[in-house]
MIVEXSE-389353 format. One record per residue (C-alpha): x, y negated, z; residue number from 1; chain. Coordinates in Angstrom, 3 decimals, decimal comma. Layout:
% MIVEXSE-389353
X;Y;Z;NUM;A
...
//
This chain:
% MIVEXSE-389353
20,117;-1,055;21,399;1;A
16,603;-0,912;19,745;2;A
13,640;0,537;21,523;3;A
10,623;2,474;20,596;4;A
7,557;3,235;22,342;5;A
4,211;5,709;21,548;6;A
2,595;3,246;19,803;7;A
5,007;3,501;17,197;8;A
3,627;6,987;16,331;9;A
0,400;6,124;16,065;10;A
0,740;4,349;12,647;11;A
0,912;7,855;11,200;12;A
-2,199;9,494;10,696;13;A
-2,842;12,346;13,277;14;A
-5,057;14,930;11,475;15;A
-7,164;17,815;13,162;16;A
-4,051;19,687;14,385;17;A
-1,126;21,349;12,321;18;A
-3,024;24,340;11,012;19;A
-5,735;21,916;9,109;20;A
-3,162;21,080;6,580;21;A
-0,152;23,435;6,951;22;A
0,419;27,103;6,662;23;A
3,248;27,947;8,995;24;A
5,826;30,443;7,879;25;A
9,308;31,788;9,108;26;A
11,388;30,262;11,930;27;A
14,479;28,188;10,588;28;A
16,290;27,345;13,837;29;A
15,571;26,681;17,360;30;A
16,785;23,913;19,987;31;A
16,636;22,901;23,355;32;A
13,357;20,923;22,878;33;A
11,564;23,035;20,284;34;A
11,721;24,857;17,071;35;A
11,845;24,219;13,379;36;A
9,800;26,554;10,971;37;A
8,979;26,735;7,337;38;A
5,657;25,755;5,960;39;A
3,390;24,837;2,976;40;A
0,387;23,038;2,103;41;A
-2,829;25,157;2,584;42;A
-4,120;23,855;-0,510;43;A
-0,689;24,399;-2,266;44;A
1,766;27,252;-1,258;45;A
4,290;25,980;-3,927;46;A
5,082;22,885;-1,639;47;A
7,469;23,972;1,223;48;A
8,129;21,683;4,237;49;A
10,211;22,005;7,383;50;A
8,314;21,454;10,491;51;A
10,070;20,458;13,658;52;A
8,049;21,134;16,886;53;A
8,596;19,798;20,089;54;A
6,699;20,435;23,357;55;A
5,716;17,691;25,366;56;A
6,648;19,357;28,642;57;A
10,435;19,325;27,580;58;A
10,612;15,569;26,421;59;A
8,330;14,151;29,319;60;A
11,371;12,703;30,955;61;A
12,323;10,877;27,912;62;A
9,669;10,718;25,473;63;A
10,922;7,581;23,810;64;A
13,952;9,478;22,527;65;A
11,355;11,216;20,452;66;A
9,505;7,968;19,412;67;A
12,717;6,304;18,668;68;A
13,966;9,259;16,252;69;A
10,748;8,880;14,319;70;A
11,518;5,098;14,033;71;A
15,196;5,621;12,744;72;A
13,995;8,421;10,270;73;A
10,980;6,051;8,720;74;A
13,610;3,169;8,412;75;A
15,564;5,368;6,356;76;A
15,606;5,738;2,582;77;A
18,345;7,789;0,742;78;A
19,317;10,417;-1,849;79;A
21,653;12,121;1,181;80;A
19,187;11,663;4,145;81;A
16,038;14,356;4,694;82;A
12,737;12,862;4,249;83;A
9,867;12,516;6,971;84;A
6,687;13,086;5,362;85;A
4,305;13,473;8,426;86;A
3,740;13,192;12,182;87;A
0,885;15,403;13,660;88;A
0,304;15,131;17,510;89;A
-1,257;18,036;19,451;90;A
-2,276;18,260;23,041;91;A
1,045;20,133;23,763;92;A
3,301;19,081;21,151;93;A
4,466;16,891;18,374;94;A
5,026;18,174;14,953;95;A
7,233;16,230;12,323;96;A
6,966;17,462;8,885;97;A
10,056;16,931;7,046;98;A
11,810;17,529;3,682;99;A
12,569;21,424;3,283;100;A
16,144;21,928;2,127;101;A
16,795;25,486;0,677;102;A
20,436;25,578;0,425;103;A
21,568;26,326;4,109;104;A
23,986;24,480;6,141;105;A
27,311;22,934;5,165;106;A
28,662;24,938;8,121;107;A
27,870;28,247;6,746;108;A
29,222;27,428;3,389;109;A
32,577;26,509;5,145;110;A
32,490;29,547;7,470;111;A
31,765;31,715;4,090;112;A
34,567;30,552;2,082;113;A
37,008;29,714;4,737;114;A
37,553;26,159;3,517;115;A
36,393;24,391;0,397;116;A
38,540;23,174;-2,512;117;A
39,593;19,603;-2,743;118;A
37,234;18,445;-5,536;119;A
34,366;20,125;-3,853;120;A
35,195;18,600;-0,295;121;A
35,715;15,212;-2,315;122;A
32,358;15,265;-3,763;123;A
30,673;15,977;-0,504;124;A
32,438;13,676;1,773;125;A
31,374;10,902;-0,598;126;A
27,788;12,120;-0,204;127;A
28,142;12,000;3,748;128;A
29,909;8,782;3,724;129;A
27,217;6,982;1,309;130;A
24,433;8,588;3,843;131;A
26,345;7,004;6,998;132;A
26,810;3,632;5,042;133;A
23,155;3,521;4,568;134;A
22,810;4,114;8,381;135;A
25,472;1,515;9,320;136;A
23,777;-0,961;7,111;137;A
20,619;-0,499;8,696;138;A
22,020;-0,756;12,097;139;A
21,918;2,924;13,050;140;A
24,821;5,097;14,675;141;A
24,006;8,879;14,174;142;A
26,406;10,103;17,121;143;A
26,402;13,695;16,085;144;A
27,583;14,032;12,705;145;A
29,030;17,786;12,091;146;A
28,657;20,298;9,167;147;A
25,575;21,859;11,022;148;A
23,757;18,698;10,389;149;A
24,022;18,746;6,779;150;A
21,887;20,662;4,569;151;A
22,036;21,716;0,985;152;A
19,169;20,725;-1,365;153;A
20,422;22,123;-4,824;154;A
24,012;20,573;-5,173;155;A
23,051;17,641;-2,807;156;A
23,716;17,253;1,002;157;A
21,230;15,899;3,210;158;A
21,675;14,233;6,744;159;A
19,137;15,746;9,356;160;A
18,761;15,926;13,010;161;A
18,556;12,178;14,451;162;A
17,725;13,203;17,731;163;A
20,879;11,734;19,366;164;A
20,593;8,489;16,868;165;A
20,084;5,081;18,062;166;A
19,837;1,442;16,953;167;A
22,810;-0,733;17,216;168;A
23,062;-4,407;17,435;169;A
26,591;-5,642;18,581;170;A
28,987;-4,888;21,151;171;A
29,795;-1,222;22,503;172;A
27,818;1,404;23,823;173;A
28,384;3,908;26,747;174;A
26,319;7,008;26,724;175;A
28,699;9,877;26,320;176;A
26,677;11,955;23,503;177;A
28,101;14,225;20,575;178;A
29,661;17,522;19,843;179;A
33,077;18,141;21,650;180;A
35,182;18,849;18,652;181;A
33,819;15,962;16,672;182;A
33,526;13,291;19,419;183;A
35,870;10,165;19,142;184;A
38,244;8,912;21,559;185;A
36,288;5,702;22,427;186;A
33,170;7,765;23,052;187;A
35,388;9,840;25,535;188;A
36,081;6,564;27,116;189;A
32,361;5,380;26,969;190;A
32,974;2,076;25,049;191;A
32,126;2,752;21,247;192;A
30,284;1,524;18,331;193;A
29,540;2,310;14,698;194;A
33,245;3,634;13,997;195;A
32,552;6,816;16,295;196;A
30,694;8,179;13,048;197;A
33,839;7,412;10,686;198;A
35,810;9,718;13,201;199;A
33,309;12,270;12,995;200;A
33,593;12,330;9,450;201;A
37,494;12,358;9,561;202;A
37,088;15,639;11,587;203;A
34,784;17,263;8,950;204;A
36,904;16,290;6,051;205;A
39,669;18,059;7,933;206;A
37,517;21,201;8,641;207;A
36,293;21,396;5,048;208;A
39,801;21,373;3,557;209;A
41,529;23,598;6,267;210;A
38,566;25,796;7,921;211;A
40,212;24,638;11,315;212;A
39,474;21,738;13,783;213;A
42,268;18,917;13,894;214;A
41,896;19,069;17,532;215;A
41,939;22,423;19,463;216;A
42,334;23,790;22,820;217;A
41,305;26,489;25,306;218;A
38,608;24,281;26,696;219;A
37,167;20,950;26,456;220;A
39,544;19,051;28,702;221;A
42,376;20,263;26,654;222;A
40,358;19,258;23,293;223;A
39,465;15,814;24,715;224;A
43,438;15,416;25,743;225;A
44,236;15,615;22,081;226;A
41,572;13,800;20,820;227;A
42,396;10,541;22,893;228;A
45,948;10,671;21,666;229;A
44,914;11,519;18,079;230;A
47,423;14,707;18,483;231;A
46,672;16,749;15,134;232;A
48,796;17,967;12,468;233;A
48,678;19,018;8,880;234;A
50,705;22,173;9,584;235;A
49,061;25,448;8,323;236;A
49,195;26,997;5,078;237;A
46,008;25,387;3,333;238;A
47,445;21,835;3,586;239;A
50,246;22,761;1,355;240;A
47,784;22,758;-1,651;241;A
46,241;19,625;-0,551;242;A
47,006;16,236;-1,899;243;A
48,990;13,534;-0,152;244;A
45,790;11,177;-1,042;245;A
43,450;13,494;0,759;246;A
45,694;13,563;3,894;247;A
45,977;9,569;3,680;248;A
42,144;9,566;3,839;249;A
42,120;11,689;6,987;250;A
44,769;9,429;8,487;251;A
42,903;6,508;7,866;252;A
39,565;8,034;9,659;253;A
41,423;9,894;12,465;254;A
42,790;6,440;13,815;255;A
42,576;6,339;17,504;256;A
41,949;2,342;17,743;257;A
38,638;1,860;16,105;258;A
39,415;-1,735;14,999;259;A
41,896;0,094;12,699;260;A
39,831;2,755;11,505;261;A
38,119;2,482;7,836;262;A
34,427;1,530;7,937;263;A
32,260;3,655;5,959;264;A
32,441;1,269;2,965;265;A
36,034;1,040;3,286;266;A
36,477;4,847;3,301;267;A
34,092;5,264;0,171;268;A
36,590;2,522;-1,564;269;A
39,625;4,851;-0,706;270;A
41,683;6,193;-3,744;271;A
40,715;9,656;-3,018;272;A
37,002;8,923;-3,371;273;A
37,588;6,519;-6,397;274;A
38,359;9,434;-8,955;275;A
34,592;10,267;-9,794;276;A
32,823;10,206;-13,077;277;A
31,192;7,099;-14,374;278;A
27,563;7,492;-15,681;279;A
26,647;5,678;-18,460;280;A
23,260;3,797;-18,134;281;A
21,310;3,942;-21,525;282;A
18,360;1,982;-22,794;283;A
15,937;4,353;-21,689;284;A
16,405;2,884;-18,215;285;A
15,514;-0,382;-19,435;286;A
12,446;0,935;-21,246;287;A
11,304;2,545;-18,139;288;A
11,623;-0,587;-15,836;289;A
9,305;-2,274;-18,565;290;A
6,555;0,444;-18,474;291;A
6,546;0,526;-14,752;292;A
6,265;-3,399;-14,828;293;A
3,172;-2,972;-16,969;294;A
1,181;-0,471;-14,716;295;A
-1,464;-1,315;-12,490;296;A
-0,800;-1,226;-8,390;297;A
-2,820;2,064;-8,244;298;A
-0,404;3,846;-10,645;299;A
2,862;2,127;-8,786;300;A
1,332;3,684;-5,791;301;A
1,189;7,195;-7,357;302;A
4,788;6,757;-8,645;303;A
5,842;5,762;-5,295;304;A
4,287;9,103;-3,504;305;A
5,483;11,067;-6,382;306;A
8,912;9,888;-6,194;307;A
9,245;11,155;-2,092;308;A
8,575;14,641;-3,329;309;A
10,765;15,255;-6,088;310;A
13,516;17,710;-5,816;311;A
17,332;16,686;-5,939;312;A
17,841;18,935;-9,337;313;A
14,990;17,344;-10,835;314;A
16,466;13,764;-10,490;315;A
20,297;14,187;-10,534;316;A
20,813;11,947;-13,234;317;A
18,319;9,379;-11,639;318;A
20,640;9,554;-8,588;319;A
23,802;8,659;-10,362;320;A
22,255;5,670;-11,840;321;A
21,223;4,438;-8,417;322;A
24,666;4,888;-7,168;323;A
26,193;3,423;-9,992;324;A
23,949;0,113;-9,892;325;A
24,273;-0,003;-6,110;326;A
28,124;-1,098;-5,819;327;A
27,494;-2,283;-2,379;328;A
26,848;1,468;-1,299;329;A
24,230;0,465;0,904;330;A
21,456;2,594;-0,470;331;A
19,366;-0,554;-1,168;332;A
19,769;-2,565;-4,474;333;A
20,257;-6,079;-4,443;334;A
18,531;-8,293;-7,063;335;A
22,125;-9,116;-8,427;336;A
23,031;-5,569;-8,923;337;A
20,167;-4,719;-10,724;338;A
20,274;-7,523;-13,022;339;A
24,131;-7,216;-13,528;340;A
23,612;-3,419;-14,659;341;A
20,686;-4,558;-17,031;342;A
23,097;-7,114;-18,806;343;A
25,653;-4,092;-19,454;344;A
22,817;-1,934;-20,574;345;A
21,563;-4,737;-23,156;346;A
23,645;-7,588;-23,617;347;A
21,410;-9,364;-25,956;348;A
18,549;-9,532;-23,259;349;A
18,272;-13,201;-22,259;350;A
18,656;-14,268;-18,744;351;A
15,023;-15,124;-18,384;352;A
13,886;-11,810;-19,400;353;A
16,303;-9,906;-17,335;354;A
15,476;-12,113;-14,369;355;A
11,682;-11,351;-15,180;356;A
11,897;-7,731;-15,319;357;A
14,223;-7,632;-11,999;358;A
11,560;-10,147;-10,265;359;A
8,597;-7,670;-10,995;360;A
10,156;-4,856;-9,042;361;A
9,372;-3,937;-5,421;362;A
12,142;-6,088;-3,776;363;A
11,637;-6,734;-0,044;364;A
13,935;-9,411;1,276;365;A
16,068;-9,213;-1,739;366;A
16,956;-5,378;-1,622;367;A
15,054;-2,443;-3,576;368;A
14,700;0,806;-1,508;369;A
15,848;4,025;-3,097;370;A
12,238;5,628;-3,474;371;A
10,959;2,337;-5,074;372;A
13,885;2,525;-7,611;373;A
12,897;6,115;-8,217;374;A
9,202;5,281;-8,907;375;A
10,095;2,471;-11,677;376;A
12,295;4,786;-13,533;377;A
10,651;8,083;-13,397;378;A
8,524;6,966;-16,733;379;A
11,324;8,129;-18,734;380;A
11,431;11,730;-17,239;381;A
9,240;14,588;-18,284;382;A
8,426;15,117;-14,612;383;A
4,793;14,330;-14,563;384;A
3,628;18,046;-15,660;385;A
0,121;19,453;-15,017;386;A
1,273;21,333;-12,196;387;A
3,232;18,135;-10,443;388;A
0,045;16,021;-10,811;389;A
-2,070;18,921;-9,337;390;A
0,628;18,774;-6,101;391;A
0,341;14,962;-5,925;392;A
-3,654;15,480;-6,000;393;A
-3,615;17,900;-3,363;394;A
-1,246;15,948;-1,222;395;A
-3,750;12,875;-1,577;396;A
-6,715;14,880;-1,014;397;A
-6,503;14,861;2,703;398;A
-9,966;16,434;3,117;399;A
-9,563;19,174;0,904;400;A
-12,715;18,826;-1,117;401;A
-11,771;18,407;-4,524;402;A
-12,151;14,543;-4,739;403;A
-10,120;11,508;-3,719;404;A
-11,799;9,010;-1,907;405;A
-10,876;5,695;-0,210;406;A
-10,868;7,259;3,168;407;A
-8,392;9,810;2,087;408;A
-6,283;7,639;0,135;409;A
-6,239;5,309;3,170;410;A
-4,781;8,368;5,254;411;A
-2,210;9,211;2,260;412;A
-0,821;5,640;2,077;413;A
-0,860;5,156;6,202;414;A
1,238;8,426;6,514;415;A
4,090;6,788;4,412;416;A
4,063;3,541;6,261;417;A
1,714;1,622;3,826;418;A
-1,229;0,094;5,843;419;A
-4,503;-0,537;3,469;420;A
-8,262;-0,965;4,196;421;A
-10,769;0,374;2,461;422;A
-11,673;-2,762;0,357;423;A
-7,908;-2,523;-0,534;424;A
-8,058;1,044;-1,670;425;A
-11,604;0,599;-3,557;426;A
-10,077;-2,125;-5,456;427;A
-7,029;-0,125;-6,566;428;A
-9,227;2,622;-8,012;429;A
-11,524;0,131;-9,570;430;A
-8,321;-1,328;-11,473;431;A
-6,874;1,996;-12,267;432;A
-10,274;3,286;-13,982;433;A
-13,265;1,003;-13,593;434;A
-15,813;3,587;-14,481;435;A
-14,770;5,526;-11,504;436;A
-17,306;5,000;-8,717;437;A
-16,397;5,878;-4,892;438;A
-14,521;9,471;-5,675;439;A
-11,951;10,831;-8,281;440;A
-11,855;14,382;-9,348;441;A
-8,700;15,969;-10,765;442;A
-9,578;15,706;-14,070;443;A
-10,478;11,620;-13,959;444;A
-7,208;11,098;-11,835;445;A
-4,983;12,967;-14,411;446;A
-6,664;11,042;-17,295;447;A
-5,858;7,853;-15,207;448;A
-2,216;8,711;-14,654;449;A
-1,045;10,319;-17,788;450;A
-1,388;7,229;-20,314;451;A
1,781;5,931;-18,135;452;A
3,998;8,687;-19,552;453;A
2,286;9,699;-22,935;454;A
1,050;6,810;-24,837;455;A
-1,349;3,724;-25,043;456;A
-4,651;4,158;-23,587;457;A
-8,117;2,316;-24,207;458;A
-8,305;2,072;-20,092;459;A
-7,062;-0,724;-18,216;460;A
-3,014;-1,284;-17,496;461;A
-2,238;-0,101;-20,997;462;A
1,077;-0,098;-22,157;463;A
//
């Protein structure tokens, strides 16, 4: 199991309290250790966030749980996992500033409709498995998968709440955690591994298709007794209209012995989930990569920041391309996967040119993260409107004085795990626009960035 300490929270900037940057809105939910509220930037009310506030007095006995939760969320980068934007510490509490998902809980949709049709269930379960496969690939077990922990953002599900999640290396774990109806047999026996999450997905699939739990009883003792023996049926009326392939999928997940249970990757390759439309990657994708590779470092950093704030409905086609390329379903594109996809886009592209394009991207240990992928392909999108540029500028303007300075950029980059000193940032600004000295107003910022999306410019970093 991995460990975390309070030092892990310090590498994200601590501002002068929550009220310095955010306007707090309505309460969204409440829990044992704190509350979640909607909020917006003080200098840009159009940008919404979800702020999870945890009282120090309530987590004093186990502070490392919070720091580990932060470490886990920072490690993850996936279309179906909620983003963490900021961490603010105050004398009595911690605030986690996270992506706001406006569509409500998956649980609420199931409750309102009774059950979901098979086609919709299949689409959503695939998203859930993609998120969980990313967790497992990164050595993380969620341990509390249930419909309440998936929120809608447009038509995409986002996995939230990593309070019970933990790092996993090898062997088995003992701590009995999770929600009674979704807990696996091996968790009840205090000897489990990553496969406990797969069992929970089997239960979620059953609930989505029928509106009922597969294991039920008058109390937890009766429920646990049925879970341990795998005692469930497809007997109620909704199951008459459910395909045998879907039922087989559930059976492959609700296997009592973990070793015989499918992994997340194997579940994604089950015939029931293979009936998904293929997305054609066209030449614009290749053009975007070339334009991105030509950009200077400052513009690449801005694109990387922009990618983190894009909404699901703005980039649904790019997400489809991402998953089409990422055949391993890990949420991390390999050098070989991208190179192979480029060959399919343009078979005339010489190996040496294809390899050169791929090598210039932000591969780390042979993997390209989701946000870095988005940053490299949004050149072809009509995303960078004047409104969007103003939003990004205001995020970077941490001092709220209408200028970007080396200090404000250092703080902004640090917020997203990119440690840079003053000379690094000054060099970035100078390379992007050598005529700007020390600070950048919005007009200069816009003029610096827009050539990347419009046409060639006489400035540095031409295209």
